[in-house]
BAMI-695407 format. One record per residue (C-alpha): residue number from 1; residue in three letters; y, x negated, z negated. Coordinates in Angstrom, 3 decimals, padded with zeros to 6 digits. Each point is the difference from the previous one (the first is absolute). Layout:
// BAMI-695407
[kolkol NUM; Ala; [Y; X; Z]],
...
//
This chain:
// BAMI-695407
[kolkol 1; Met; [-000.070; 027.583; 022.376]],
[kolkol 2; Lys; [-002.613; 001.617; -002.224]],
[kolkol 3; Lys; [000.666; 000.520; -003.655]],
[kolkol 4; Pro; [-002.240; -001.852; -002.503]],
[kolkol 5; Glu; [-001.537; 003.257; -001.239]],
[kolkol 6; Gln; [-000.889; 000.955; 003.600]],
[kolkol 7; Glu; [-001.682; -003.348; 000.572]],
[kolkol 8; Leu; [-001.937; 000.340; -003.251]],
[kolkol 9; Ala; [-001.123; 003.511; 000.993]],
[kolkol 10; Glu; [-001.218; -001.283; 003.379]],
[kolkol 11; Ile; [-001.861; -002.904; -001.603]],
[kolkol 12; Lys; [-001.605; 002.384; -002.484]],
[kolkol 13; Ala; [-001.056; 002.341; 002.817]],
[kolkol 14; Met; [-001.521; -002.919; 001.966]],
[kolkol 15; Met; [-001.946; -001.157; -003.062]],
[kolkol 16; Glu; [-001.319; 003.528; -000.625]],
[kolkol 17; Arg; [-001.148; 000.314; 003.618]],
[kolkol 18; Ser; [-001.894; -003.291; -000.262]],
[kolkol 19; Thr; [-001.625; 000.598; -003.387]],
[kolkol 20; Arg; [-000.350; 003.796; -000.217]],
[kolkol 21; Phe; [-001.657; 002.653; 002.121]],
[kolkol 22; Ile; [003.011; 002.260; 000.525]],
[kolkol 23; Ser; [-001.395; 002.021; 002.922]],
[kolkol 24; Leu; [-001.874; 002.343; -002.323]],
[kolkol 25; Ser; [000.930; 003.527; 001.063]],
[kolkol 26; Gly; [001.126; 002.503; -002.613]],
[kolkol 27; Leu; [-000.969; 002.859; 002.296]],
[kolkol 28; Ser; [-003.601; -001.202; -000.040]],
[kolkol 29; Gly; [000.050; 000.381; -003.801]],
[kolkol 30; Val; [001.188; 003.594; 000.352]],
[kolkol 31; Leu; [-002.782; 000.751; 002.488]],
[kolkol 32; Ala; [-002.562; -001.680; -002.268]],
[kolkol 33; Gly; [001.094; 002.290; -002.818]],
[kolkol 34; Ile; [-000.347; 003.074; 002.199]],
[kolkol 35; Tyr; [-003.487; -001.038; 001.126]],
[kolkol 36; Ala; [-001.021; -000.580; -003.626]],
[kolkol 37; Leu; [001.304; 003.388; -001.131]],
[kolkol 38; Ile; [-001.887; 001.772; 002.779]],
[kolkol 39; Gly; [-003.177; -001.931; -000.829]],
[kolkol 40; Ser; [000.230; 000.608; -003.745]],
[kolkol 41; Gly; [000.761; 003.664; 000.651]],
[kolkol 42; Met; [-003.193; 000.325; 002.041]],
[kolkol 43; Val; [-002.078; -001.661; -002.726]],
[kolkol 44; Trp; [001.612; 002.222; -002.640]],
[kolkol 45; Tyr; [-000.920; 003.078; 002.031]],
[kolkol 46; Trp; [-003.623; -001.095; 000.360]],
[kolkol 47; Ile; [-000.303; -000.513; -003.765]],
[kolkol 48; Tyr; [002.092; 002.773; -001.499]],
[kolkol 49; Ala; [000.547; 002.801; 002.511]],
[kolkol 50; Pro; [-000.738; 002.837; -000.139]],
[kolkol 51; Ala; [-001.550; -000.742; -003.425]],
[kolkol 52; Thr; [002.314; -000.955; -002.852]],
[kolkol 53; Glu; [-002.507; -001.830; -002.224]],
[kolkol 54; Phe; [-000.725; -003.629; 000.791]],
[kolkol 55; Gly; [-003.503; -000.438; 001.380]],
[kolkol 56; Lys; [-000.649; 003.599; 000.974]],
[kolkol 57; Asn; [000.837; -000.498; 003.648]],
[kolkol 58; Leu; [-001.427; -003.509; -000.177]],
[kolkol 59; Glu; [-003.444; 001.395; -000.767]],
[kolkol 60; Ser; [000.089; 002.355; 002.987]],
[kolkol 61; Leu; [001.151; -002.765; 002.331]],
[kolkol 62; Gly; [-002.351; -002.677; -001.273]],
[kolkol 63; Thr; [000.950; -003.326; -001.521]],
[kolkol 64; Arg; [-001.101; -002.108; 002.972]],
[kolkol 65; Glu; [001.823; 002.212; 002.492]],
[kolkol 66; Leu; [003.185; -000.119; -002.077]],
[kolkol 67; Ile; [-000.173; -003.800; -000.236]],
[kolkol 68; Asn; [-000.549; -000.318; 003.752]],
[kolkol 69; Arg; [002.924; 002.291; 000.754]],
[kolkol 70; Thr; [002.256; -001.852; -002.436]],
[kolkol 71; Leu; [-000.925; -003.419; 001.406]],
[kolkol 72; Leu; [000.546; 001.177; 003.574]],
[kolkol 73; Thr; [003.379; 001.488; -000.937]],
[kolkol 74; Gly; [001.020; -003.206; -001.767]],
[kolkol 75; Phe; [-001.073; -002.073; 003.016]],
[kolkol 76; Ile; [002.022; 002.189; 002.389]],
[kolkol 77; Val; [003.063; -000.216; -002.282]],
[kolkol 78; Leu; [-000.385; -003.801; -000.103]],
[kolkol 79; Ile; [-000.262; -000.312; 003.794]],
[kolkol 80; Leu; [003.018; 002.239; 000.566]],
[kolkol 81; Thr; [002.007; -001.919; -002.606]],
[kolkol 82; Leu; [-000.821; -003.438; 001.421]],
[kolkol 83; Ser; [000.632; 001.155; 003.575]],
[kolkol 84; Ser; [003.387; 001.485; -000.882]],
[kolkol 85; Ala; [001.003; -003.086; -002.013]],
[kolkol 86; Tyr; [-000.974; -002.336; 002.857]],
[kolkol 87; Leu; [001.693; 001.963; 002.792]],
[kolkol 88; Leu; [003.218; 000.794; -001.882]],
[kolkol 89; Ser; [000.339; -003.496; -001.489]],
[kolkol 90; Gln; [-000.493; -001.523; 003.441]],
[kolkol 91; Lys; [002.666; 002.308; 001.364]],
[kolkol 92; Lys; [002.365; -001.042; -002.793]],
[kolkol 93; Ser; [-000.674; -003.703; 000.602]],
[kolkol 94; Lys; [000.970; 000.413; 003.671]],
[kolkol 95; Lys; [003.132; 001.898; -001.012]],
[kolkol 96; Thr; [001.060; -002.741; -002.421]],
[kolkol 97; Ala; [-001.120; -002.812; 002.341]],
[kolkol 98; Thr; [-002.407; -001.467; -002.564]],
[kolkol 99; Lys; [-003.598; -001.043; 000.440]],
[kolkol 100; Phe; [-002.532; 002.495; -001.312]],
[kolkol 101; Trp; [-002.833; -002.524; -000.300]],
[kolkol 102; Ser; [001.479; -002.928; -001.889]],
[kolkol 103; Pro; [-000.873; -002.207; -003.007]],
[kolkol 104; Ser; [001.843; 002.447; -002.276]],
[kolkol 105; Ser; [-001.893; 003.036; 001.341]],
[kolkol 106; Arg; [-003.310; -001.856; -000.361]],
[kolkol 107; Arg; [000.808; -000.877; -003.603]],
[kolkol 108; Phe; [000.999; 003.614; -000.659]],
[kolkol 109; Leu; [-003.193; 001.420; 001.495]],
[kolkol 110; Ser; [-002.303; -002.488; -001.722]],
[kolkol 111; Thr; [001.498; 000.559; -003.458]],
[kolkol 112; Leu; [-000.112; 003.771; 000.527]],
[kolkol 113; Phe; [-003.436; 000.441; 001.494]],
[kolkol 114; Ile; [-002.021; -002.371; -002.182]],
[kolkol 115; Pro; [000.455; 002.302; -003.053]],
[kolkol 116; Val; [-000.210; 003.135; 002.185]],
[kolkol 117; Ile; [-003.275; -001.021; 001.652]],
[kolkol 118; Ser; [-001.368; -001.068; -003.385]],
[kolkol 119; Gly; [000.979; 003.407; -001.375]],
[kolkol 120; Gly; [-001.738; 001.735; 002.881]],
[kolkol 121; Leu; [-003.229; -001.914; -000.600]],
[kolkol 122; Phe; [000.271; 000.660; -003.727]],
[kolkol 123; Ser; [000.411; 003.714; 000.727]],
[kolkol 124; Phe; [-003.192; -000.030; 002.082]],
[kolkol 125; Ala; [-001.735; -001.644; -002.962]],
[kolkol 126; Leu; [001.252; 002.843; -002.210]],
[kolkol 127; Ile; [-001.384; 002.528; 002.490]],
[kolkol 128; His; [-003.329; -001.822; 000.065]],
[kolkol 129; Glu; [-000.224; 000.115; -003.793]],
[kolkol 130; Gly; [001.191; 003.608; -000.235]],
[kolkol 131; Tyr; [003.384; -000.647; -001.680]],
[kolkol 132; Phe; [001.858; 002.348; 002.328]],
[kolkol 133; His; [002.629; 000.874; -002.603]],
[kolkol 134; Leu; [001.417; -003.554; 000.105]],
[kolkol 135; Ile; [000.429; -000.320; 003.773]],
[kolkol 136; Ala; [003.570; 001.350; 000.088]],
[kolkol 137; Ala; [001.009; -002.324; -002.845]],
[kolkol 138; Ser; [-001.542; -003.088; 001.606]],
[kolkol 139; Thr; [001.643; 000.569; 003.398]],
[kolkol 140; Leu; [003.403; 000.495; -001.612]],
[kolkol 141; Val; [-000.300; -003.039; -002.282]],
[kolkol 142; Phe; [-001.168; -002.420; 002.701]],
[kolkol 143; Tyr; [002.556; 001.317; 002.492]],
[kolkol 144; Gly; [002.765; -000.322; -002.585]],
[kolkol 145; Leu; [-000.976; -003.601; -000.753]],
[kolkol 146; Gly; [-000.044; -000.763; 003.720]],
[kolkol 147; Leu; [003.499; 001.419; 000.468]],
[kolkol 148; Ile; [001.395; -001.906; -002.985]],
[kolkol 149; Asn; [-001.387; -003.282; 001.372]],
[kolkol 150; Ala; [001.071; 000.718; 003.581]],
[kolkol 151; Ala; [003.553; 000.894; -001.080]],
[kolkol 152; His; [000.808; -003.719; -000.184]],
[kolkol 153; Phe; [-000.234; -000.111; 003.799]],
[kolkol 154; Thr; [001.702; 003.250; 000.993]],
[kolkol 155; Leu; [002.584; 002.569; -001.127]],
[kolkol 156; Asn; [000.694; 000.244; -003.745]],
[kolkol 157; Glu; [-000.705; 003.741; -000.139]],
[kolkol 158; Ile; [-003.694; -000.723; 000.527]],
[kolkol 159; Lys; [-000.285; -001.473; -003.504]],
[kolkol 160; Asn; [001.256; 003.195; -001.662]],
[kolkol 161; Leu; [-002.379; 002.020; 002.164]],
[kolkol 162; Gly; [-002.807; -002.246; -001.223]],
[kolkol 163; Tyr; [000.936; 000.529; -003.647]],
[kolkol 164; Gly; [-000.040; 003.748; 000.582]],
[kolkol 165; Gln; [-003.480; -000.150; 001.530]],
[kolkol 166; Leu; [-001.257; -002.190; -002.839]],
[kolkol 167; Ile; [001.321; 002.344; -002.701]],
[kolkol 168; Leu; [-001.531; 003.056; 001.681]],
[kolkol 169; Gly; [-003.291; -001.868; 000.373]],
[kolkol 170; Leu; [-000.134; -000.795; -003.704]],
[kolkol 171; Ile; [000.810; 003.623; -000.843]],
[kolkol 172; Ala; [-002.843; 001.122; 002.273]],
[kolkol 173; Ala; [-002.351; -002.505; -001.672]],
[kolkol 174; Phe; [000.637; 001.453; -003.457]],
[kolkol 175; His; [000.204; 003.593; 001.258]],
[kolkol 176; Pro; [-002.441; 000.284; 002.930]],
[kolkol 177; Glu; [000.480; 003.775; 000.088]],
[kolkol 178; Tyr; [003.450; -000.706; 001.476]],
[kolkol 179; Gly; [-001.298; -002.618; 002.439]],
[kolkol 180; Leu; [000.584; 002.010; 003.166]],
[kolkol 181; Ile; [003.497; 001.006; -001.132]],
[kolkol 182; Cys; [000.885; -003.635; -000.791]],
[kolkol 183; Trp; [-001.396; -001.059; 003.375]],
[kolkol 184; Ala; [002.134; 002.593; 001.797]],
[kolkol 185; Leu; [003.073; -001.053; -001.989]],
[kolkol 186; Gly; [-000.570; -003.705; 000.680]],
[kolkol 187; Phe; [-001.113; -000.093; 003.602]],
[kolkol 188; Gly; [001.901; 003.148; 000.946]],
[kolkol 189; Ile; [003.217; 000.662; -001.905]],
[kolkol 190; Leu; [000.900; -003.608; -000.872]],
[kolkol 191; His; [-000.557; -001.120; 003.581]],
[kolkol 192; Ile; [002.310; 002.728; 001.266]],
[kolkol 193; Ile; [002.691; -000.839; -002.587]],
[kolkol 194; Tyr; [-000.027; -003.762; 000.521]],
[kolkol 195; Gly; [-000.536; 000.313; 003.740]],
[kolkol 196; Ser; [003.086; 002.198; 000.234]],
[kolkol 197; Met; [002.024; -002.450; -002.090]],
[kolkol 198; Met; [-001.064; -002.921; 002.196]],
[kolkol 199; Tyr; [000.655; 001.964; 003.193]],
[kolkol 200; Tyr; [003.580; 000.902; -000.914]],
[kolkol 201; Lys; [000.720; -003.449; -001.410]],
[kolkol 202; Tyr; [-001.582; -002.271; 002.606]],
[kolkol 203; Asp; [-001.008; 001.964; 003.111]],
//
C-alpha cells in the first residue's frame, strides 16, 4: 500500500504533466548559449578586430555590410537554436512518455513567441529608423518578458532566466556601448548556466 506522501507526489506529477510543458530540454539551452556566444564573437570581431576603437573597423567594412552580416548571423543562430530545442525536447518527451504537442506546450509556445515575435518586428523597426544601438536591448527585453510569461506553463527555472534577460536588456538600453556584451551574457552565458541546471535536475 502506498504511503500518503507517495500518492500526493504522484498526483502532483500528474497535474504538472497536464498543465505544464515539462519536456523542455536543458541541453538545448546549453547549445543555444554556445550558438549565441559564437555568433556574438563573430559580430565582435567584425566591429572591433583588429582595430581597438569602436567604429574604425566599421568604417572599413561598411555599415550596410555589417548590418547584413549581423542579421544573417542572428538568423542562423535562431534557426540552430529552434532546431536543437525541437529535436531534443521531442527526444525527452519520448523518453518520459509524455506528449510533445499538447495543450500545455501550445500555451507555452504562444505566451513565449508573441513577445519574441513582437520584439523581432520592433528590432526591424529600429534598424529601419537607424537606432542600431538599441537592438541588443530590445531583443533581450522582449525575450525576457516572453520567458517570464511562459514560465507559468513550464519549468520554474525559466522565470529566473527571463528576469536575467530583462535586467541585461535594461542595462543595455541605458548603456548601449555594452549592448553586445549584455547580449552575449544573456543569450550565451545565462542560457548555458540555466540549461545546465535544468539538464542535471530534470533530464
